[in-house]
C-alpha positions in Angstrom: 76.1 6.3 13.9 78.4 4.6 11.5 80.9 2.0 12.7 84.6 1.8 11.9 84.0 -1.3 9.8 81.2 0.5 7.8 83.6 3.4 7.0 86.8 1.4 6.4 85.4 -1.9 5.3 87.2 -3.8 8.1 87.4 -4.2 11.8 90.2 -2.8 14.0 92.6 -5.6 14.6 93.9 -6.6 18.0 97.6 -7.2 18.7 99.5 -8.2 21.8 102.1 -5.5 20.9 102.3 -2.8 18.3 102.5 -4.2 14.7 105.7 -3.9 12.8 106.0 -1.1 10.3 102.5 0.3 10.7 101.2 2.8 8.0 99.9 6.3 8.4 96.2 6.1 9.3 96.4 2.5 10.6 94.6 1.8 13.9 94.8 -1.2 16.2 94.1 -2.3 19.7 97.1 -3.1 21.9 96.1 -5.9 24.3 99.1 -5.5 26.6 98.6 -1.8 27.1 94.7 -2.0 26.8 94.8 1.0 24.4 93.5 1.9 21.0 96.5 3.1 19.0 97.2 4.5 15.6 99.8 6.2 13.3 99.3 9.9 12.6 101.3 12.5 10.7 102.6 15.5 12.4 105.0 18.4 11.7 108.3 18.8 13.3 111.8 20.4 12.9 114.9 18.3 13.0 118.6 19.1 12.9 120.7 18.4 9.9 124.5 18.4 9.5 126.3 21.7 9.4 127.3 23.2 6.1 131.0 23.6 5.4 130.9 27.4 5.3 128.8 29.8 7.5 127.0 32.5 5.6 123.8 34.6 5.3 121.9 36.5 2.7 122.4 33.7 0.2 120.5 31.8 -2.5 118.7 28.5 -1.8 117.1 25.9 -4.1 116.0 22.3 -4.3 114.5 20.0 -1.8 115.4 18.4 1.6 117.1 15.5 -0.2 118.6 17.5 -3.0 119.2 21.1 -1.8 121.5 24.0 -2.7 123.0 26.8 -0.8 124.7 29.4 -3.0 127.0 32.3 -2.2 126.2 34.6 0.7 127.9 37.1 3.0 130.8 35.7 5.0 130.8 35.2 8.8 132.0 38.7 9.5 129.7 40.4 6.9 132.8 42.0 5.3 132.8 40.0 2.1 130.9 37.7 -0.1 131.3 33.9 -0.7 131.8 32.0 -3.9 130.8 28.6 -2.3 128.2 26.3 -3.7 127.1 23.5 -1.4 124.7 20.6 -2.1 122.6 18.8 0.5 121.5 15.2 0.3 119.2 15.1 3.2 121.9 14.1 5.7 124.9 16.3 4.9 126.5 18.9 2.7 129.1 18.5 0.0 131.0 21.3 -1.8 130.3 21.8 -5.5 131.8 24.1 -8.2 132.3 27.7 -6.9 130.3 30.6 -8.3 132.1 32.5 -11.0 132.2 35.5 -8.6 131.6 36.1 -5.0 128.0 37.0 -4.5 125.7 37.8 -1.5 122.3 39.5 -0.9 121.1 37.3 -3.7 118.1 34.9 -4.2 117.7 31.5 -5.8 115.2 29.0 -7.0 114.9 25.7 -9.0 116.4 22.3 -8.4 119.8 21.0 -7.5 120.5 20.2 -11.2 118.7 23.3 -12.7 119.0 26.3 -10.4 118.9 30.0 -10.8 120.7 32.6 -8.8 119.7 36.3 -9.4 120.8 39.7 -8.2 123.2 40.5 -5.4 126.8 41.4 -5.7 130.2 41.3 -4.0 130.3 43.3 -0.8 130.6 46.3 -0.5 128.2 46.3 -3.5 124.8 44.9 -2.8 122.8 44.9 -6.1 123.4 43.9 -9.7 121.6 42.8 -12.8 123.5 39.5 -12.9 121.9 36.1 -13.0 123.6 32.7 -13.1 122.5 29.2 -13.9 123.7 25.9 -12.3 123.2 22.5 -14.0 124.3 20.3 -11.1 127.9 20.5 -12.2 128.8 23.8 -13.7 127.8 27.5 -13.5 127.0 29.5 -16.6 125.8 33.1 -17.2 122.0 33.7 -17.3 120.1 36.6 -18.7 120.7 40.2 -17.6 118.0 41.6 -15.3 116.3 44.9 -16.1 116.8 46.4 -12.7 119.8 46.0 -10.3 118.5 44.1 -7.3 119.8 42.8 -4.0 118.2 41.7 -0.7 115.1 40.4 -2.6 114.8 37.2 -0.7 114.4 33.9 -2.5 112.8 33.5 -5.9 109.5 31.8 -6.6 109.4 29.1 -9.4 112.0 27.2 -11.4 114.9 27.9 -13.7 112.7 28.3 -16.7 109.8 30.1 -15.0 111.0 32.3 -12.1 109.8 35.4 -10.3 111.8 38.0 -8.4 110.1 41.0 -6.7 111.3 43.8 -4.5 114.7 44.1 -3.1 117.4 46.7 -2.4 119.4 48.8 -4.7 122.0 50.3 -2.4 123.4 52.9 -2.4 120.6 54.6 -4.5 117.7 56.2 -2.7 115.0 55.1 -2.2 116.9 51.9 -1.3 114.0 49.4 -1.4 112.3 48.8 -4.7 109.0 47.5 -6.0 110.1 46.1 -9.3 109.2 42.6 -10.3 110.6 40.5 -13.1 109.9 37.1 -14.6 112.6 34.8 -16.1 111.9 32.2 -18.9 115.2 30.4 -18.8 117.0 32.9 -21.1 115.7 36.5 -20.6 114.1 38.7 -17.9 110.8 40.6 -18.5 109.5 43.4 -16.2 106.0 42.7 -14.9 103.6 44.3 -12.5 105.4 45.9 -9.6 104.6 45.2 -6.0 102.0 47.6 -4.5 104.8 49.2 -2.4 108.6 48.9 -2.1 109.9 46.1 0.1 112.8 43.8 0.6 113.6 40.7 2.7 110.0 39.3 2.2 109.3 35.6 2.8 108.5 33.8 -0.4 106.6 30.6 -1.4 105.0 29.3 -4.6 105.7 29.4 -8.3 105.9 32.1 -11.0 102.2 32.2 -11.7 101.0 31.6 -8.2 103.4 33.2 -5.7 103.1 34.3 -2.1 105.1 37.2 -0.5 104.9 38.2 3.1 106.5 40.5 5.6 109.7 42.4 4.8 110.4 46.0 5.2 110.8 49.3 3.2 114.1 51.2 3.5 113.2 54.4 1.7 116.0 56.8 2.7 119.2 56.5 4.7 118.8 57.9 8.2 115.0 57.5 8.3 113.1 54.7 10.1 112.3 51.6 8.1 108.6 50.7 7.4 108.0 47.2 8.7 105.4 45.0 7.1 103.0 42.3 8.3 101.1 42.3 5.0 100.8 39.4 2.6 100.6 39.6 -1.2 99.5 37.0 -3.8 100.6 37.1 -7.4 98.6 35.3 -10.1 101.1 35.8 -13.0 99.7 39.3 -13.7 98.5 41.1 -10.6 99.3 41.4 -6.9 96.5 41.1 -4.4 96.5 41.8 -0.7 95.4 38.9 1.6 95.5 38.0 5.3 98.0 39.7 7.5 100.7 38.1 9.6 100.2 38.0 13.3 103.1 40.5 13.6 105.7 42.2 11.4 108.7 40.2 10.3 111.5 40.2 7.8 114.1 37.7 6.5 111.8 34.6 7.1 112.2 31.3 5.3 109.3 29.8 3.4 107.9 26.9 1.4 104.7 25.6 0.0 102.0 27.0 -2.3 99.7 30.0 -2.4 97.0 28.1 -0.6 99.3 26.0 1.8 102.5 27.7 2.9 104.7 28.0 5.9 106.8 30.8 7.2 109.9 29.9 9.3 111.6 32.3 11.8 112.7 35.7 10.7 113.2 38.9 12.6 110.4 41.1 14.1 112.0 44.2 12.7 111.8 46.1 16.0 114.6 44.3 17.8 117.8 42.6 16.8 116.6 39.3 18.2 115.4 36.7 15.7 112.4 34.4 16.3 111.8 30.7 16.2 108.1 30.9 15.3 106.6 28.9 12.4 103.4 30.1 10.8 100.9 28.2 8.5 99.0 29.9 5.7 95.8 28.3 4.4 95.2 30.6 1.4 93.4 33.2 3.5 94.8 33.5 7.0 98.0 32.8 9.0 98.1 30.7 12.2 100.8 29.7 14.6 102.2 26.2 14.1 102.8 24.3 17.4 106.4 23.4 16.2 109.2 25.9 16.3 112.8 26.2 15.0 115.5 24.9 17.3 117.4 28.2 16.8 116.0 31.6 16.0 117.2 32.6 12.6 116.7 34.8 9.5 118.3 35.4 6.0 118.8 31.7 5.4 118.8 29.6 2.3 115.5 27.7 1.6 113.4 26.5 -1.3 110.4 28.8 -1.7 108.8 26.5 -4.3 109.1 23.3 -2.2 106.1 21.4 -0.8 104.6 22.4 2.5 105.3 18.9 3.8 109.1 19.1 3.5 111.7 22.0 3.7 115.2 22.7 4.6 116.7 25.9 6.1 120.4 26.4 6.0 122.9 29.0 7.3 121.6 32.5 7.9 122.0 34.4 11.1 121.1 33.1 14.5 122.9 34.7 17.4 125.8 34.8 14.9 126.3 33.9 11.3 125.5 30.2 11.0 126.4 27.0 9.2 123.6 25.0 10.8 120.8 23.2 9.0 117.2 22.3 10.0 114.6 20.3 8.2 110.8 20.6 8.4 108.8 17.4 7.8 105.1 16.7 8.0 105.1 13.0 8.1 104.1 9.9 10.1 107.7 9.4 10.9 110.1 11.1 13.3 113.7 11.6 11.9 116.4 11.7 14.5 119.5 13.3 13.1 122.9 11.7 13.4 124.7 12.7 16.6 127.7 12.0 18.8 127.0 10.9 22.4 129.4 10.9 25.3 131.0 7.6 26.3 133.3 6.6 29.2 136.5 8.6 29.7 139.8 7.0 29.0 142.1 6.3 32.0 145.0 8.1 30.3 144.6 11.3 28.4 146.7 11.0 25.3 147.4 12.5 21.9 148.8 10.6 18.9 148.0 7.2 20.2 147.7 4.0 18.2 144.0 3.0 17.8 142.4 -0.1 16.3 139.3 -2.2 16.8 135.9 -2.7 15.3 134.6 0.5 16.7 132.7 2.0 19.7 132.1 -1.4 21.4 135.6 -2.7 20.9 138.5 -0.4 20.8 142.2 -0.4 21.8 144.2 2.7 22.5 147.9 2.2 22.9 150.9 4.5 23.5 150.5 8.2 22.8 151.9 11.6 23.7 151.4 12.6 27.3 152.5 15.5 29.5 155.8 15.4 31.2 159.1 13.6 30.5 159.4 11.2 28.7 156.6 12.6 26.5 155.3 9.1 25.6 153.4 6.4 27.3 153.5 2.6 27.0 150.0 2.3 28.5 147.3 0.5 26.5 143.5 0.4 27.2 140.5 -1.4 25.9 136.9 0.0 25.5 133.8 -2.2 25.6 131.2 0.4 24.7 130.9 1.6 28.3 134.2 1.8 30.1 137.9 1.7 29.4 140.0 -0.9 31.2 143.7 -1.1 31.7 145.6 -3.6 29.5 149.2 -4.7 29.3 151.7 -2.1 28.2 153.3 -2.1 24.8 157.0 -3.0 24.7 158.1 0.3 23.2 156.5 3.5 24.4 155.9 5.9 21.5 153.3 8.0 19.7 152.3 9.0 16.1 152.6 5.7 14.4 150.6 3.2 12.3 148.0 0.7 13.6 145.3 -1.6 12.4 143.3 -4.7 13.2 140.8 -5.8 15.8 140.9 -6.0 19.6 142.1 -9.6 19.5 144.3 -9.3 16.4 145.9 -5.9 16.3 149.2 -4.4 15.0 151.1 -1.2 15.6 154.4 0.0 14.1 156.9 2.8 13.9 156.2 6.0 15.7 158.0 8.5 17.8 159.6 7.6 21.2 160.7 11.2 21.8 161.0 14.7 20.4 164.0 13.9 18.1 163.7 10.1 17.7 161.9 7.7 15.4 161.1 4.0 15.8 160.8 1.0 13.4 159.4 -1.3 16.1 156.4 -3.5 15.2 154.2 -5.2 17.8 151.2 -7.5 17.5 148.3 -7.7 20.0 146.3 -10.9 20.7 143.7 -9.3 23.0 145.9 -9.7 26.1 149.7 -9.5 25.3 151.9 -7.5 23.0 154.6 -9.3 21.1 157.5 -7.7 19.2 157.6 -8.9 15.6 159.4 -8.0 12.4 160.6 -4.4 12.4 159.5 -2.0 9.7 162.1 -1.3 7.0 161.7 2.4 7.8 162.5 4.2 11.0 159.9 6.9 10.8 156.9 8.5 12.6 153.4 9.7 11.4 153.4 7.0 8.8 149.7 6.0 9.1 147.2 4.0 7.1 144.6 1.3 7.2 144.1 -2.4 7.4 144.3 -5.5 9.6 147.0 -7.4 11.4 147.7 -9.5 8.3 146.9 -6.9 5.6 148.2 -3.4 6.6 149.0 -0.6 4.3 150.9 2.5 5.5 152.3 5.5 3.6 153.6 9.0 4.1 155.3 9.9 7.3 157.9 12.2 8.6 161.6 11.7 9.6 163.5 13.7 12.2 165.2 15.6 9.4 161.8 16.9 8.2 161.8 14.6 5.2 158.3 13.7 3.8 158.8 10.4 1.9 156.3 9.1 -0.6 157.0 5.5 0.1 154.4 3.0 1.1 154.7 -0.3 3.1 152.6 -3.4 3.3 152.5 -5.9 6.2 151.1 -9.4 5.8 151.4 -10.5 9.4 155.0 -11.7 9.0 156.9 -9.6 6.6 157.1 -6.0 5.3 157.2 -5.3 1.5 157.3 -2.1 -0.5 154.0 -0.8 -1.8 153.3 1.7 -4.6 154.7 5.3 -4.4 152.2 7.7 -3.0 151.1 10.8 -5.0 152.6 13.1 -2.4 154.6 13.0 0.8 152.4 13.7 3.8 151.8 12.7 7.3 148.9 12.5 9.8 146.6 10.8 7.3 144.3 8.0 8.5 142.0 5.7 6.7 140.0 2.5 6.3 140.2 -0.7 4.3 143.1 -3.2 3.8 146.3 -3.4 1.8 144.3 -4.5 -1.3 141.7 -1.8 -1.1 142.0 1.3 1.1 141.2 4.9 1.3 143.2 7.5 3.2 141.9 10.9 4.4 143.6 14.1 5.3 147.3 14.7 5.7 149.8 17.5 6.1 152.8 18.2 3.9 154.3 21.7 4.0 156.9 20.8 1.3 154.3 19.4 -1.1 154.0 21.5 -4.3 150.3 21.9 -3.6 150.8 23.0 0.0 149.2 21.4 3.0 146.5 19.1 1.7 144.5 18.7 4.8 141.4 17.8 2.9 143.0 15.3 0.5 141.7 11.8 -0.1 143.5 8.9 -1.8 142.5 5.4 -2.9 144.8 2.4 -2.9 143.9 -0.7 -5.0 146.9 -2.9 -3.8 149.2 -1.7 -6.5 148.6 2.1 -7.2 147.4 5.2 -5.5 144.9 7.6 -7.1 143.6 10.9 -6.0 140.0 11.0 -4.8 137.5 13.8 -4.4 138.6 16.3 -1.8 136.9 16.4 1.6 134.7 19.4 2.4 136.6 20.2 5.6 140.3 20.1 6.5 141.4 17.2 8.7 145.1 17.9 9.3 146.6 16.5 12.4 145.3 13.3 14.0 141.7 12.3 13.2 139.5 9.3 13.5 138.5 7.1 10.5 135.9 4.3 10.7 134.0 2.2 8.1 134.8 0.7 4.7 136.0 2.0 1.3 132.4 2.5 0.2 130.9 3.8 3.5 133.1 5.7 6.0 133.1 8.5 8.4 136.1 10.7 9.3 136.4 13.6 11.7 138.4 15.7 14.1 141.6 17.5 13.3 141.7 20.7 11.4 144.0 22.9 9.3 146.8 21.8 10.2 147.1 20.4 13.7 144.2 22.6 14.9 141.3 21.4 17.1 138.4 20.5 14.9 135.0 19.1 15.7 133.6 18.4 12.3 132.9 15.0 10.8 131.9 13.9 7.3 130.8 10.7 5.6 132.2 9.1 2.5 130.2 6.9 0.1 133.0 5.6 -2.0 132.9 8.6 -4.3 132.0 11.8 -2.5 132.0 13.4 0.9 129.1 15.0 2.9 129.2 16.9 6.2 127.8 15.0 9.2 127.3 15.5 13.0 129.6 17.7 15.0 131.6 16.3 17.9 131.0 17.7 21.3 134.8 17.9 22.0 137.0 19.6 19.5 140.5 18.3 19.1 142.9 16.1 17.2 140.9 12.9 18.0 141.7 9.2 17.5 139.6 6.2 16.8 139.3 3.3 14.3 136.3 1.1 13.3 135.1 -1.3 10.7 131.7 0.3 10.2 130.3 3.8 10.1 127.5 3.0 12.5 130.2 1.9 15.1 132.4 5.0 14.8 134.3 6.2 17.8 136.3 9.3 18.6 138.7 9.0 21.6 141.4 10.9 23.3 143.3 13.6 21.5 144.6 17.1 22.0 143.1 20.6 22.2 146.0 22.9 23.2 147.0 22.9 25.9 144.7 20.1 27.1 145.3 16.4 26.5 141.9 14.7 26.1 140.5 11.6 27.6 137.0 12.1 26.3 135.2 9.4 24.3 132.3 10.0 21.9 130.2 7.4 20.1 128.4 7.9 16.8 124.7 7.4 16.4 123.6 7.3 12.8 120.4 9.1 11.6 117.3 7.0 12.4 113.6 7.0 11.6 110.7 6.0 13.9 107.0 5.8 13.4 104.7 8.3 15.2 102.4 5.9 17.2 99.9 7.7 19.4 97.2 6.6 21.9 93.7 7.1 20.4 92.1 6.5 23.8 93.3 5.6 27.2 90.9 2.7 27.9 
């Protein structure tokens, strides 16, 4: 019998602990555990960030690190969407809208060269329309020969695509067998499917495609024919191959004609979707030991992606969904970003002043509380586990500006009562509050970003419902005027300092553009400039942690509603991220994204004392025991 050294050319090494960063296939002996260990690849599903808009019956394209979700039926099924969303492997960002609302459509290609074909705007379901996306803009594609909807995803790429089957509501028979190929400019009819079908799972490319499942809707009022059959296409002909274990429709897929996966779907006989994953080896289907975290069908996916990596987005679970899952066959386990529960605050509050480095060092001072007066002078400190009572601020108030760290903080302005504003400024040294130079403005909801010696604030609201565009800078001693802001708004929050900051969100009913709850603005110390808009509205109080090139913002909604979404910012664009467990107008400040915190807040009629801590996406190596002795 051959030895390991004869096969591999080296002996198995012995370590007192597991080696750092081992590679797939590497084996070693762990002296402490007295076990032979190794790194193996395995397949698993993991959760990704929610998309901005829920939908189903939509087009998908791209990869797990550069994906697309295009159009779809809305959350009630009463209309179609124009939304285009791009996925970067962690979150979604909004892109240019489709030229027209479209659902019951299919897609293929890459994030920068995608094709969307068929479908229509509800109540229509089928069309001969195709559209092309270059990563920035949409343009018209060639006209299909047959009006098609509900065909499922397309196989191939923008310049070599295949669509087969589908629905031509309201004509009868409703399901069709037509197949067409696209060369990047025009569609050509090719060999039809052996039988009519729609909602098949799809994988592969134009000249080597795989179709499975689906159903035939031949006439209104008659039972549908459900399929468990599988078909292979070689660029000319269709050939029947191994059957599925059971009928299913609306499944997701990825891979090649000889190595494919089927994700979820619906059994066709009940309204309950399934979580099952199937493997296809070119001949037969087998059940994969992994499964979806949520049963779903009619989702966006990339049919021409590799069998080792795939994304599934939106679709229908128990309801129309915005969720994302990823499939990876790898030696690593990816743990998605998530919020975890921290210690509760001693005083539930809304509109408090927050500052600190983040989830291990946070100060919450003042705030709106139930009763009369409606404010508190209470302040608390958080150490990553528990909140502890601190000394009170000198002027009880809420909805003001704050910045700095736990040992060098500053708060200013705010609202002592329903019809009053304050210009009081106080500094915190980690123990005591000291009243310092008052702000030139008596105002509330003037918020911003910075430190005790470099604070920038803008916007705000006066008791007379005036929304000023003035900005103020504080250097630790004096207040000076900053640049005029692009619009008068309030309830913004941000990160950075007076020389370099970015503010997120805001509400301004009198602004010409309306309530800009998803607005973002950069400040360079002398001028404000409009940034890319966020994917989600964050009107009302929300948390903001990080830097001007790496930040996370979340909570709040449109306007003053209770939101649970968060999104990250890379200095240029925004992408959706993990969802909070507690919806509300949350507070929190931090100097890093990894240290983000969401604390307190309001979800009508409840004042919140909940704390949540952010845990960024992480990757670990799959180390297994080869033997137990």
